[in-house]
Structure formats: C-alpha cells, structure tokens
N, C-alpha and C positions, 0 to 999 in steps of 0.2 A: 245472688239473690238469697236474703236471710231468712231466717225462722218466721213462721206466721206468729204475729202477736194476736192472742185471743183475747176479747175483753168483753165478757159476757154484762159488765154494768152498763156498757154503752148499748149493748145489743137487746137486753131484756126488757126495757121499756117499749119495744116496738113489738113485742110478741104478743099476737092477738089468737095465734091458735092454741088448741088444748096443749097444757105444758105440765109437765111433771118433773118436779124438783126432788131429787133423793141425795144427802149427804148423812154419811155416819157419824155418830156422835164421836166427839175427841179425833176426827180426821185432820192431819196436820196441814194439809194444803188446801183445804177449804173449810173455814169454821161454821157452825149452827148457825151463830147470828149473821154471818156474811149471806149465808143461803136463803135465811129467811129475808135478809134486805132484797135479795134478788128476786125471790118469790113475791113480796109486796110490789116491787117495781114492774112486775111483767102486767102487760096490759090485757091479759087473758081474762075472759069470764069463767073459764074452765080451767082452773089450775088445782095443784094439790103438792103438798109438801110433806116428803116422808122421812121420817130423821131415826134410822133403825141403829142398834146397838153398836159400838166401837167395834166387836169383833166382827162386824161384815167389811170392815176396811174400806179402802179407797177406790174410786173410780170403778174398772171392770170388775174388780175384786168383790163389788156389792154384789153382781149377779152372776159371776163365774161359776160354774158347774163341774169342777175339776173331780169331785167325787162321784158323778154319775147322778146326783140328786140336784132336783131344782131348789135353789135357796127360795125362801118366802119374799125377799127382795125382788128376784126375779119373775116369781109368780105372779107379785103386784104389778111388775113392769108390761109383762105380757098382758094381763088383764085390761090394762088401761089403754094399751096398744089396740086390744080388741075391740074395746067399747069406743073407740075413735077412728076406726077405718071407713 
C-alpha cells in the first residue's frame, strides 16, 4: 500500500459546507493564485479566503502556538469554527 495522494482540485468543487482557505504569501508549497482557484471552485455559499503574511509559514506553522501565544491566524480559525458549530 503506497502513500495517499491528496487531490484538492478534484475534491473542492464538491465542498458545500462552510469552508476556510488559508495560505501564507510566498508559501513554497501552495501559491496564493492556486489557493484562490480552489476557493473559487468550492461550491460552498459560506467560504472565506485568508492570506496572511509570508512570516506565518506553511501548514500547521500558520496556527502553531509554540511561544504560548495564540497567533492571529489561529484566532481566526477558532472564530470560524465557533461560528459554524
């Protein structure tokens, strides 16, 4: 059994639930234009795209709380989840 291949481009058009898309500027793995394309392709009526500064990093680094403080991106994710529970 090999690694699971993730394909957001195929999955996103079927998304109808509230959706939050987050990508930092200058992310080396996912570009802002690519994330904007995924955002536009999502079929959700309730969706949001957030593009924090490059200093936020990639993936979990955007919301990681290693210093003991909550990042502004983490606060935004938590607020989005609270609003949609």
